[in-house]
BALOBA-1460 file (C-alpha; in Angstrom, 3 decimals):
// residues 202
<rec num="1" residu="m" x="-0.005" y="-0.137" z="-0.040"/>
<rec num="2" residu="q" x="1.447" y="3.376" z="-0.995"/>
<rec num="3" residu="p" x="1.166" y="6.313" z="1.363"/>
<rec num="4" residu="s" x="-1.108" y="8.995" z="-0.078"/>
<rec num="5" residu="m" x="-1.142" y="12.723" z="0.402"/>
<rec num="6" residu="y" x="-4.617" y="14.296" z="0.523"/>
<rec num="7" residu="d" x="-5.245" y="17.366" z="-1.683"/>
<rec num="8" residu="g" x="-5.681" y="20.678" z="0.068"/>
<rec num="9" residu="w" x="-4.480" y="21.890" z="3.470"/>
<rec num="10" residu="l" x="-5.740" y="20.966" z="6.899"/>
<rec num="11" residu="s" x="-5.170" y="23.039" z="10.031"/>
<rec num="12" residu="l" x="-3.154" y="21.501" z="12.907"/>
<rec num="13" residu="e" x="-6.339" y="21.746" z="15.157"/>
<rec num="14" residu="e" x="-8.504" y="19.943" z="12.484"/>
<rec num="15" residu="y" x="-5.923" y="17.318" z="12.124"/>
<rec num="16" residu="l" x="-5.518" y="16.492" z="15.865"/>
<rec num="17" residu="t" x="-9.477" y="16.342" z="16.215"/>
<rec num="18" residu="q" x="-10.234" y="14.201" z="13.402"/>
<rec num="19" residu="e" x="-7.210" y="11.771" z="13.673"/>
<rec num="20" residu="r" x="-8.826" y="10.516" z="16.970"/>
<rec num="21" residu="d" x="-11.890" y="9.249" z="15.209"/>
<rec num="22" residu="v" x="-10.637" y="7.692" z="11.945"/>
<rec num="23" residu="e" x="-9.671" y="4.139" z="11.333"/>
<rec num="24" residu="m" x="-6.645" y="4.779" z="8.982"/>
<rec num="25" residu="r" x="-3.770" y="6.604" z="10.613"/>
<rec num="26" residu="h" x="-2.357" y="9.616" z="8.993"/>
<rec num="27" residu="e" x="0.948" y="11.541" z="9.586"/>
<rec num="28" residu="y" x="0.889" y="15.297" z="9.412"/>
<rec num="29" residu="v" x="3.494" y="17.542" z="7.533"/>
<rec num="30" residu="d" x="3.007" y="21.299" z="7.523"/>
<rec num="31" residu="g" x="-0.700" y="21.010" z="6.858"/>
<rec num="32" residu="f" x="-0.758" y="17.849" z="4.581"/>
<rec num="33" residu="l" x="-2.095" y="14.377" z="5.608"/>
<rec num="34" residu="i" x="0.049" y="11.307" z="4.638"/>
<rec num="35" residu="a" x="-1.729" y="7.978" z="5.091"/>
<rec num="36" residu="k" x="0.097" y="5.100" z="6.772"/>
<rec num="37" residu="a" x="1.241" y="2.244" z="4.690"/>
<rec num="38" residu="g" x="0.239" y="-1.327" z="5.712"/>
<rec num="39" residu="e" x="3.055" y="-3.393" z="7.339"/>
<rec num="40" residu="s" x="4.495" y="-6.706" z="6.285"/>
<rec num="41" residu="v" x="5.083" y="-9.852" z="8.409"/>
<rec num="42" residu="n" x="8.744" y="-9.026" z="8.547"/>
<rec num="43" residu="h" x="7.907" y="-5.516" z="9.622"/>
<rec num="44" residu="n" x="5.927" y="-6.712" z="12.440"/>
<rec num="45" residu="r" x="8.496" y="-9.277" z="13.517"/>
<rec num="46" residu="i" x="11.138" y="-6.433" z="13.774"/>
<rec num="47" residu="v" x="8.846" y="-4.179" z="15.697"/>
<rec num="48" residu="r" x="8.006" y="-7.156" z="18.097"/>
<rec num="49" residu="n" x="11.747" y="-7.958" z="18.616"/>
<rec num="50" residu="l" x="12.560" y="-4.353" z="19.441"/>
<rec num="51" residu="f" x="9.614" y="-4.176" z="22.026"/>
<rec num="52" residu="r" x="10.948" y="-7.528" z="23.532"/>
<rec num="53" residu="f" x="14.463" y="-6.167" z="23.859"/>
<rec num="54" residu="f" x="13.709" y="-2.732" z="25.246"/>
<rec num="55" residu="e" x="10.831" y="-3.588" z="27.783"/>
<rec num="56" residu="p" x="12.887" y="-5.129" z="30.449"/>
<rec num="57" residu="y" x="15.305" y="-2.296" z="30.723"/>
<rec num="58" residu="l" x="12.521" y="0.455" z="30.909"/>
<rec num="59" residu="d" x="10.233" y="-1.035" z="33.306"/>
<rec num="60" residu="e" x="11.539" y="0.647" z="36.368"/>
<rec num="61" residu="s" x="12.861" y="3.967" z="34.495"/>
<rec num="62" residu="p" x="11.160" y="7.366" z="33.786"/>
<rec num="63" residu="l" x="11.188" y="6.285" z="30.172"/>
<rec num="64" residu="e" x="8.297" y="4.735" z="28.321"/>
<rec num="65" residu="l" x="7.980" y="2.484" z="25.296"/>
<rec num="66" residu="f" x="5.377" y="3.074" z="22.534"/>
<rec num="67" residu="g" x="4.859" y="2.591" z="18.971"/>
<rec num="68" residu="l" x="2.678" y="2.225" z="15.801"/>
<rec num="69" residu="s" x="-0.605" y="3.697" z="16.926"/>
<rec num="70" residu="l" x="0.572" y="6.677" z="18.966"/>
<rec num="71" residu="k" x="1.528" y="9.911" z="17.488"/>
<rec num="72" residu="l" x="4.848" y="11.805" z="18.124"/>
<rec num="73" residu="k" x="5.128" y="15.565" z="17.717"/>
<rec num="74" residu="v" x="8.510" y="16.016" z="15.992"/>
<rec num="75" residu="g" x="8.033" y="19.682" z="15.157"/>
<rec num="76" residu="e" x="5.470" y="22.417" z="15.561"/>
<rec num="77" residu="t" x="3.575" y="21.224" z="12.486"/>
<rec num="78" residu="i" x="5.012" y="17.662" z="12.042"/>
<rec num="79" residu="f" x="3.539" y="14.539" z="13.578"/>
<rec num="80" residu="y" x="4.571" y="11.070" z="12.754"/>
<rec num="81" residu="y" x="3.648" y="7.585" z="13.959"/>
<rec num="82" residu="p" x="6.960" y="5.905" z="14.548"/>
<rec num="83" residu="d" x="7.208" y="2.066" z="14.565"/>
<rec num="84" residu="v" x="9.053" y="2.260" z="17.927"/>
<rec num="85" residu="m" x="9.728" y="5.129" z="20.280"/>
<rec num="86" residu="v" x="11.288" y="5.632" z="23.634"/>
<rec num="87" residu="v" x="9.958" y="8.675" z="25.242"/>
<rec num="88" residu="r" x="10.464" y="10.696" z="28.478"/>
<rec num="89" residu="e" x="6.908" y="11.650" z="29.359"/>
<rec num="90" residu="n" x="5.023" y="13.249" z="32.275"/>
<rec num="91" residu="s" x="1.995" y="11.242" z="33.258"/>
<rec num="92" residu="q" x="-0.048" y="14.370" z="33.158"/>
<rec num="93" residu="r" x="-0.114" y="14.819" z="29.401"/>
<rec num="94" residu="a" x="-2.063" y="17.705" z="27.689"/>
<rec num="95" residu="d" x="-3.015" y="15.409" z="24.984"/>
<rec num="96" residu="a" x="-3.605" y="11.679" z="25.730"/>
<rec num="97" residu="y" x="-3.103" y="10.737" z="21.941"/>
<rec num="98" residu="l" x="0.496" y="12.001" z="21.280"/>
<rec num="99" residu="c" x="3.960" y="12.039" z="22.734"/>
<rec num="100" residu="t" x="6.252" y="14.952" z="22.709"/>
<rec num="101" residu="k" x="9.741" y="14.060" z="24.223"/>
<rec num="102" residu="p" x="11.391" y="11.284" z="22.085"/>
<rec num="103" residu="v" x="14.748" y="9.928" z="23.294"/>
<rec num="104" residu="l" x="15.053" y="7.117" z="20.693"/>
<rec num="105" residu="v" x="12.954" y="6.449" z="17.533"/>
<rec num="106" residu="a" x="13.015" y="3.427" z="15.256"/>
<rec num="107" residu="e" x="11.614" y="3.182" z="11.664"/>
<rec num="108" residu="v" x="11.464" y="-0.007" z="9.834"/>
<rec num="109" residu="l" x="11.937" y="0.520" z="6.056"/>
<rec num="110" residu="s" x="9.483" y="-0.496" z="3.361"/>
<rec num="111" residu="p" x="9.310" y="0.253" z="-0.334"/>
<rec num="112" residu="a" x="6.471" y="2.696" z="0.363"/>
<rec num="113" residu="t" x="8.290" y="4.484" z="3.153"/>
<rec num="114" residu="e" x="11.894" y="4.282" z="2.470"/>
<rec num="115" residu="t" x="12.427" y="7.519" z="0.747"/>
<rec num="116" residu="r" x="10.596" y="9.460" z="3.450"/>
<rec num="117" residu="d" x="12.333" y="7.539" z="6.401"/>
<rec num="118" residu="l" x="15.705" y="8.151" z="4.830"/>
<rec num="119" residu="h" x="15.381" y="11.859" z="3.940"/>
<rec num="120" residu="e" x="12.195" y="13.661" z="5.187"/>
<rec num="121" residu="k" x="12.036" y="11.975" z="8.505"/>
<rec num="122" residu="l" x="15.759" y="11.926" z="9.011"/>
<rec num="123" residu="n" x="15.836" y="15.609" z="8.547"/>
<rec num="124" residu="a" x="12.962" y="16.167" z="10.960"/>
<rec num="125" residu="y" x="14.154" y="13.921" z="13.576"/>
<rec num="126" residu="t" x="17.686" y="15.211" z="13.862"/>
<rec num="127" residu="r" x="16.187" y="18.708" z="14.336"/>
<rec num="128" residu="n" x="14.167" y="17.530" z="17.373"/>
<rec num="129" residu="k" x="15.823" y="18.882" z="20.498"/>
<rec num="130" residu="s" x="15.128" y="15.909" z="22.753"/>
<rec num="131" residu="l" x="15.882" y="13.045" z="20.326"/>
<rec num="132" residu="k" x="19.146" y="11.358" z="21.004"/>
<rec num="133" residu="e" x="19.035" y="8.318" z="18.535"/>
<rec num="134" residu="y" x="17.254" y="7.340" z="15.305"/>
<rec num="135" residu="l" x="17.370" y="3.769" z="14.156"/>
<rec num="136" residu="i" x="16.463" y="3.008" z="10.350"/>
<rec num="137" residu="i" x="16.098" y="-0.694" z="9.844"/>
<rec num="138" residu="s" x="15.747" y="-2.572" z="6.661"/>
<rec num="139" residu="q" x="13.313" y="-5.481" z="6.549"/>
<rec num="140" residu="d" x="14.677" y="-7.452" z="3.476"/>
<rec num="141" residu="r" x="18.433" y="-7.489" z="4.385"/>
<rec num="142" residu="v" x="20.633" y="-7.163" z="7.419"/>
<rec num="143" residu="s" x="20.987" y="-3.280" z="7.550"/>
<rec num="144" residu="v" x="20.727" y="-0.823" z="10.422"/>
<rec num="145" residu="h" x="21.541" y="2.816" z="10.222"/>
<rec num="146" residu="h" x="22.158" y="4.064" z="13.859"/>
<rec num="147" residu="y" x="22.032" y="7.887" z="13.959"/>
<rec num="148" residu="y" x="22.996" y="9.085" z="17.292"/>
<rec num="149" residu="r" x="23.876" y="12.448" z="18.963"/>
<rec num="150" residu="p" x="26.778" y="12.199" z="21.426"/>
<rec num="151" residu="r" x="26.463" y="16.042" z="22.192"/>
<rec num="152" residu="k" x="24.412" y="19.038" z="21.246"/>
<rec num="153" residu="d" x="23.973" y="19.596" z="17.517"/>
<rec num="154" residu="y" x="26.328" y="16.922" z="16.441"/>
<rec num="155" residu="w" x="25.176" y="13.704" z="14.784"/>
<rec num="156" residu="l" x="26.955" y="10.576" z="13.811"/>
<rec num="157" residu="v" x="25.761" y="7.620" z="11.859"/>
<rec num="158" residu="r" x="27.077" y="4.103" z="12.127"/>
<rec num="159" residu="c" x="25.930" y="1.407" z="9.549"/>
<rec num="160" residu="l" x="25.744" y="-2.220" z="10.523"/>
<rec num="161" residu="t" x="25.224" y="-4.966" z="8.353"/>
<rec num="162" residu="d" x="26.232" y="-8.349" z="10.041"/>
<rec num="163" residu="l" x="24.208" y="-10.245" z="12.345"/>
<rec num="164" residu="t" x="27.125" y="-10.843" z="14.770"/>
<rec num="165" residu="q" x="27.296" y="-7.125" z="15.251"/>
<rec num="166" residu="e" x="25.777" y="-4.986" z="18.146"/>
<rec num="167" residu="c" x="24.416" y="-1.549" z="18.130"/>
<rec num="168" residu="d" x="25.890" y="0.506" z="20.969"/>
<rec num="169" residu="l" x="23.113" y="2.698" z="22.143"/>
<rec num="170" residu="l" x="23.322" y="5.963" z="24.195"/>
<rec num="171" residu="l" x="20.113" y="4.792" z="25.868"/>
<rec num="172" residu="n" x="21.213" y="3.456" z="29.179"/>
<rec num="173" residu="g" x="24.346" y="2.014" z="27.522"/>
<rec num="174" residu="l" x="22.521" y="-0.769" z="25.948"/>
<rec num="175" residu="r" x="24.085" y="-3.079" z="23.333"/>
<rec num="176" residu="l" x="21.341" y="-4.241" z="20.885"/>
<rec num="177" residu="p" x="22.473" y="-7.169" z="19.008"/>
<rec num="178" residu="l" x="21.437" y="-7.301" z="15.330"/>
<rec num="179" residu="a" x="20.529" y="-10.990" z="15.777"/>
<rec num="180" residu="k" x="17.889" y="-9.881" z="18.272"/>
<rec num="181" residu="i" x="16.467" y="-7.309" z="15.848"/>
<rec num="182" residu="y" x="16.200" y="-9.860" z="12.965"/>
<rec num="183" residu="h" x="14.978" y="-12.917" z="15.147"/>
<rec num="184" residu="r" x="12.642" y="-14.882" z="12.916"/>
<rec num="185" residu="v" x="12.980" y="-12.433" z="10.081"/>
<rec num="186" residu="i" x="12.961" y="-14.283" z="6.567"/>
<rec num="187" residu="f" x="15.105" y="-12.457" z="4.030"/>
<rec num="188" residu="p" x="14.663" y="-12.690" z="0.163"/>
<rec num="189" residu="p" x="17.400" y="-14.979" z="-1.408"/>
<rec num="190" residu="s" x="20.660" y="-13.711" z="-2.911"/>
<rec num="191" residu="l" x="20.942" y="-10.428" z="-0.739"/>
<rec num="192" residu="t" x="24.294" y="-10.064" z="0.698"/>
<rec num="193" residu="a" x="25.527" y="-7.131" z="3.062"/>
<rec num="194" residu="p" x="28.628" y="-5.066" z="2.932"/>
<rec num="195" residu="t" x="30.741" y="-4.422" z="6.060"/>
<rec num="196" residu="e" x="30.533" y="-1.873" z="8.808"/>
<rec num="197" residu="k" x="31.451" y="1.760" z="8.463"/>
<rec num="198" residu="q" x="30.938" y="4.946" z="10.570"/>
<rec num="199" residu="n" x="30.483" y="8.494" z="9.132"/>
<rec num="200" residu="t" x="29.543" y="12.004" z="10.288"/>
<rec num="201" residu="i" x="26.179" y="13.420" z="8.830"/>
<rec num="202" residu="p" x="26.946" y="16.120" z="6.219"/>
């Protein structure tokens, strides 16, 4: 299913009001709605694996784990539905249908969302003041792009492409094995992966 952008412009107030009552989820970017694409079996496996990994470490912390059906306010007029997000939230939220303080976000790539995840969302997420890490995960091959901010206004990216590797997270110093991310994921045949590399974001 391809994400679709509706014609015309919708105010932020109209979006927040109507999104609570519709069956299909929509992301909101500067006045325009973008319908969320359907997710594959592999997509769901990866999301499930991430939840299983993070939950035990966050149970007794001030951080919370959400995903898929809860909106995240990324900018003043930008709202996404991340696949997985770790947020630092106050229990007394002004709006029970969205989060505002992301610490880590993970998106699983699909043919319908890859361009937005790698470009538009990357740009929006790395401008968010509270976000420290952004994981972009391929579902048809072993490939994880780990964008992280070790200090203010300075982002690095680490590309991992081997199941024996681990993703060294800023979040609680956790080490996320790629083997756990891709547990039970079935890849298309004849896809191979290059080696690890690390770069700064231009």
